[in-house]
C-alpha positions in Angstrom: 0.0 0.0 0.0 1.1 3.6 -0.7 3.4 5.1 1.9 1.6 8.5 1.3 -1.5 7.1 3.1 -2.0 6.4 6.8 -2.1 2.7 7.5 -3.4 0.4 10.2 -3.2 -3.4 10.5 -4.3 -6.2 12.7 -4.2 -10.0 12.9 -7.2 -12.0 14.0 -6.7 -15.6 15.2 -9.4 -17.5 13.3 -9.5 -20.8 11.4 -11.1 -20.9 8.0 -10.5 -17.2 7.5 -10.5 -17.7 3.7 -14.3 -17.9 4.0 -14.3 -14.5 5.6 -12.3 -13.0 2.8 -14.9 -14.4 0.3 -17.7 -12.9 2.3 -16.1 -9.5 2.5 -15.3 -9.5 -1.2 -18.8 -10.4 -2.1 -20.2 -7.7 0.2 -18.2 -5.0 -1.4 -18.8 -6.2 -4.9 -22.6 -6.1 -4.3 -22.1 -2.4 -3.3 -20.3 -1.6 -6.5 -16.8 -1.3 -5.1 -13.7 -2.5 -6.9 -12.5 -5.8 -5.6 -9.5 -7.8 -6.8 -8.7 -11.3 -5.5 -5.6 -13.5 -6.0 -5.2 -16.7 -4.1 -5.8 -16.1 -0.4 -5.7 -12.3 -0.8 -8.3 -9.6 -1.6 -7.8 -5.9 -2.2 -10.9 -3.7 -1.9 -10.9 -0.1 -3.1 -13.4 2.3 -1.5 -13.9 6.0 -1.9 -11.6 6.9 0.9 -8.9 4.2 0.7 -8.1 0.5 0.4 -8.5 -2.6 2.5 -6.2 -5.6 2.0 -7.2 -9.0 3.4 -4.9 -12.1 3.5 -5.1 -15.3 5.4 -3.0 -18.2 6.9 -4.2 -21.5 8.2 -4.9 -19.9 11.6 -5.4 -16.2 11.1 -6.8 -13.4 9.1 -4.6 -10.3 8.4 -6.2 -7.0 7.7 -4.4 -3.8 6.5 -6.2 -0.5 5.9 -4.8 2.6 4.1 -6.6 5.9 3.9 -5.8 9.6 3.7 -7.1 10.6 7.2 -7.3 9.3 10.7 -11.1 9.5 10.6 -11.2 7.5 7.3 -9.0 4.8 8.9 -11.3 4.6 11.9 -14.4 4.3 9.7 -12.9 1.6 7.6 -11.8 -0.4 10.7 -15.4 -0.3 12.0 -16.8 -1.2 8.6 -14.6 -4.2 7.8 -15.0 -5.7 11.4 -18.7 -5.3 11.2 -18.9 -7.1 7.8 -16.7 -9.9 9.1 -18.9 -10.3 12.2 -21.9 -10.7 9.9 -20.3 -13.8 8.4 -19.2 -15.2 11.8 -21.5 -13.7 14.5 -20.2 -16.0 17.2 -16.5 -15.6 16.4 -14.2 -13.7 18.8 -13.0 -10.7 16.8 -11.2 -9.1 19.7 -8.3 -7.8 17.6 -5.8 -5.1 18.4 -4.9 -2.6 15.7 -1.4 -1.1 15.1 -0.9 2.2 13.3 -3.3 5.0 12.6 -6.9 5.6 13.6 -6.7 5.2 17.4 -9.5 7.7 17.9 -9.1 8.1 21.7 -12.2 6.1 22.3 -14.5 8.5 20.2 -16.5 7.4 17.2 -15.3 8.8 13.9 -16.6 12.3 13.3 -18.8 12.1 16.4 -20.8 15.2 16.8 -23.3 16.1 19.5 -26.2 18.3 18.2 -29.1 20.3 19.8 -32.5 20.8 18.3 -33.2 24.3 17.0 -36.0 25.2 14.7 -38.9 22.7 14.0 -40.8 23.0 10.8 -43.7 20.9 9.6 -43.3 20.6 5.8 -46.5 18.5 5.4 -48.7 16.4 7.6 -46.2 13.6 7.5 -42.8 15.3 7.1 -41.1 17.3 9.8 -37.8 19.2 9.5 -35.5 19.7 12.4 -32.6 22.1 12.3 -29.8 20.6 14.4 -27.0 22.8 15.7 -23.5 21.7 16.4 -19.8 22.5 15.9 -17.0 21.1 13.7 -19.5 20.1 10.9 -17.0 20.6 8.0 -16.5 16.8 7.5 -20.3 16.6 6.8 -20.3 19.2 4.1 -19.5 16.6 1.4 -20.9 14.5 -1.4 -21.7 11.8 1.1 -25.1 13.1 2.2 -26.2 10.5 4.8 -25.4 10.3 8.6 -26.1 7.9 11.4 -28.2 9.6 14.0 -27.7 8.5 17.6 -31.0 8.9 19.4 -30.9 8.8 23.3 -33.8 7.8 25.6 -36.5 10.4 25.7 -36.0 13.0 28.3 -32.4 12.1 29.1 -30.4 15.4 29.4 -26.9 13.9 29.6 -26.9 10.8 27.4 -24.2 8.1 27.5 -22.8 8.0 24.0 -21.1 4.9 22.5 -17.3 4.7 22.5 -14.8 3.0 20.2 -13.2 -0.2 21.3 -9.7 -1.3 20.4 -11.0 -3.6 17.7 -12.5 -0.7 15.9 -16.1 -1.5 16.8 -18.4 0.8 18.8 -19.4 -0.1 22.4 -23.0 0.7 22.9 -24.6 1.7 26.2 -27.3 -0.7 27.4 -30.3 -0.9 29.6 -32.0 2.5 30.4 -29.1 4.2 28.6 -29.6 2.4 25.3 -29.0 4.7 22.3 -30.9 3.9 19.0 -29.2 4.5 15.7 -30.9 5.3 12.4 -29.5 6.5 9.0 -30.9 9.9 7.8 -30.1 12.3 5.0 -28.6 15.8 5.6 -31.2 17.8 3.6 -29.2 21.0 3.9 -26.0 22.1 5.7 -24.2 25.3 6.6 -21.1 24.2 8.4 -19.9 27.7 8.9 -23.1 28.7 10.7 -23.1 25.3 12.6 -26.4 23.7 11.5 -27.8 20.9 9.4 -31.4 20.2 8.4 -32.8 16.7 8.7 -36.3 15.7 7.4 -38.2 13.0 9.3 -41.2 11.0 7.9 -43.7 11.2 10.7 -45.6 8.0 11.7 -46.2 8.5 15.4 -44.1 6.5 17.9 -43.5 3.8 15.4 -39.7 3.9 15.3 -37.1 5.9 17.2 -36.5 8.5 14.5 -40.2 9.4 14.1 -40.8 9.4 17.9 -37.8 11.7 18.4 -39.0 14.1 15.8 -42.6 14.0 17.1 -41.6 14.9 20.6 -38.6 17.1 19.9 -38.3 20.5 21.6 -35.6 23.2 21.1 -32.6 22.2 23.2 -33.1 18.4 23.0 -29.9 16.5 22.4 -29.0 14.0 19.6 -25.7 13.0 18.1 -24.4 11.8 14.7 -21.5 10.0 13.0 -20.6 9.8 9.4 -20.9 10.9 6.7 -22.1 7.9 4.7 -22.8 7.2 1.1 -21.2 8.1 -2.2 -21.5 10.9 -4.7 -24.0 10.9 -7.6 -22.5 9.7 -10.8 -21.4 12.3 -13.3 -24.1 12.0 -15.9 -26.2 14.2 -18.3 -29.4 12.2 -17.7 -30.7 10.9 -14.3 -33.6 8.9 -13.1 -34.5 9.3 -9.4 -37.4 7.4 -7.8 -38.7 6.6 -4.3 -41.4 7.1 -1.7 -41.4 9.6 1.1 -38.6 7.8 2.9 -36.4 8.7 -0.1 -37.7 12.2 -0.5 -35.0 13.9 1.6 -32.3 12.4 -0.5 -34.1 13.1 -3.8 -34.6 16.7 -2.7 -31.0 17.1 -1.7 -29.8 15.6 -5.1 -32.2 17.9 -7.0 -31.0 20.9 -5.2 -27.4 20.2 -6.1 -27.9 18.9 -9.6 -26.1 20.9 -12.3 -28.4 22.9 -14.6 -27.5 20.8 -17.8 -28.7 17.5 -16.3 -32.1 16.2 -17.6 -34.2 13.2 -16.7 -37.0 12.3 -14.3 -37.8 12.2 -10.5 -40.8 10.2 -9.4 -41.9 10.7 -5.8 -44.6 8.5 -4.3 -46.5 10.0 -1.3 -49.8 9.4 0.4 -51.8 12.3 -1.0 -51.7 15.8 -2.5 -51.2 17.2 1.0 -47.8 15.5 1.3 -46.3 17.4 -1.6 -43.5 19.7 -0.5 -41.3 22.2 -2.3 -38.3 20.8 -4.0 -36.0 23.2 -5.8 -33.6 22.4 -8.7 -31.7 24.3 -11.4 -31.6 21.1 -13.5 -33.8 20.0 -16.3 -35.2 17.1 -14.2 -39.0 16.7 -14.5 -40.5 16.1 -11.1 -43.6 13.9 -11.0 -45.6 13.2 -7.8 -47.5 9.9 -7.4 -50.4 9.6 -4.9 -51.3 6.4 -3.2 -54.8 7.7 -2.4 -55.7 8.0 -6.1 -58.4 5.4 -6.8 -56.5 4.5 -9.9 -53.5 3.6 -7.8 -55.2 0.5 -6.3 -53.4 -2.7 -7.3 -50.7 -0.6 -9.0 -47.0 -0.3 -8.1 -46.7 3.4 -8.6 -43.0 3.9 -8.7 -42.2 0.7 -10.6 -44.8 1.6 -13.2 -43.5 5.1 -13.6 -40.0 3.9 -14.1 -41.1 1.4 -16.7 -42.9 4.2 -18.6 -39.7 6.2 -19.1 -37.8 5.9 -22.3 -34.1 5.7 -21.6 -31.8 8.0 -23.6 
C-alpha cells in the first residue's frame, strides 16, 4: 500500500479465514466497489482508501490505508462489522497497530441540539440541528447515522470506540438507538444541518424523536455515509417519502444541464412539499390515495414508462 497514506493493520486468530475474505469481497462487490482477488488475498478499493485481506491457516490479516485518521477509523469499523456478519459467534477481539486510534471516540462524532422545528407536510417534519465542527459533513456523502438517546435524558451516555474498531453501545436504560438519515441542507460555517423525518407517530425511534422534539433536545451523529452521484447528463430518481429527503438534496445540487425524471410517491396531495432544482429534471408526484392507484405499483410503473436516452 502507498506510503503516502495512513495505515493500520491487525491480525485476527481465526480458522477458515478464507471464507471471511470471500464474504467481505462479495459484500463490497454487491455495493459496486472495486475488488481484486488473488489466491488467499483480496484488495478492496473504496472511496476513501483501500482494504487488504490475507489469510494463513490460523489467522486473518487486515491492512487498511486511507488519507485521514477518521477514514481509517471508519474503515476499521466497517470491515470488522462485515466480518462479524459472516461469523457472528466468532471472537474478533483484535488489536490494531498504526493510525486511527480515535481516543475512544466514534469517527466524526458530533453532539447536536434541536433548534427550529418546521412541519413541511402532515407527514414530514424538518429539524434544524445545531453543532460545531461540521466541516466533515459538508461533502458529497449526504447520509449520517443519528444516535437517538432515551427520551428526556439530558446527559446521554454515547457509544465509545473499542480497540478492535467497533463501537461499544450503552445498554439498559441508557440504550441509544441508531438510524440513518439524510442531511437535507447544511451550513457548516453557521453550525447547522437540516434533517427531514417521515412522521408515523411513535413507530420507530426516529419518528418518535422528531414528534416529541423540543428546542434544546440533544441528539448525536456520526458519518458521513454514502457516495457521490455519478457524473451523468441524464438521471432517473425514484422513491417514496422515505427517499424524499435524498431526492430533494440531489435535485437541489444537480447541475443545470442535467435532464431526466424524478418520481416521488406519497400518500396524497397534502404530502407534496417544495423541491428546488436548477436542473432540467422533470419532477412527478405519485399519490397512493388515487383510486386508480389501487393494485398498482406506482414507482415501478412510472420507471417502466420512461424511455431511456
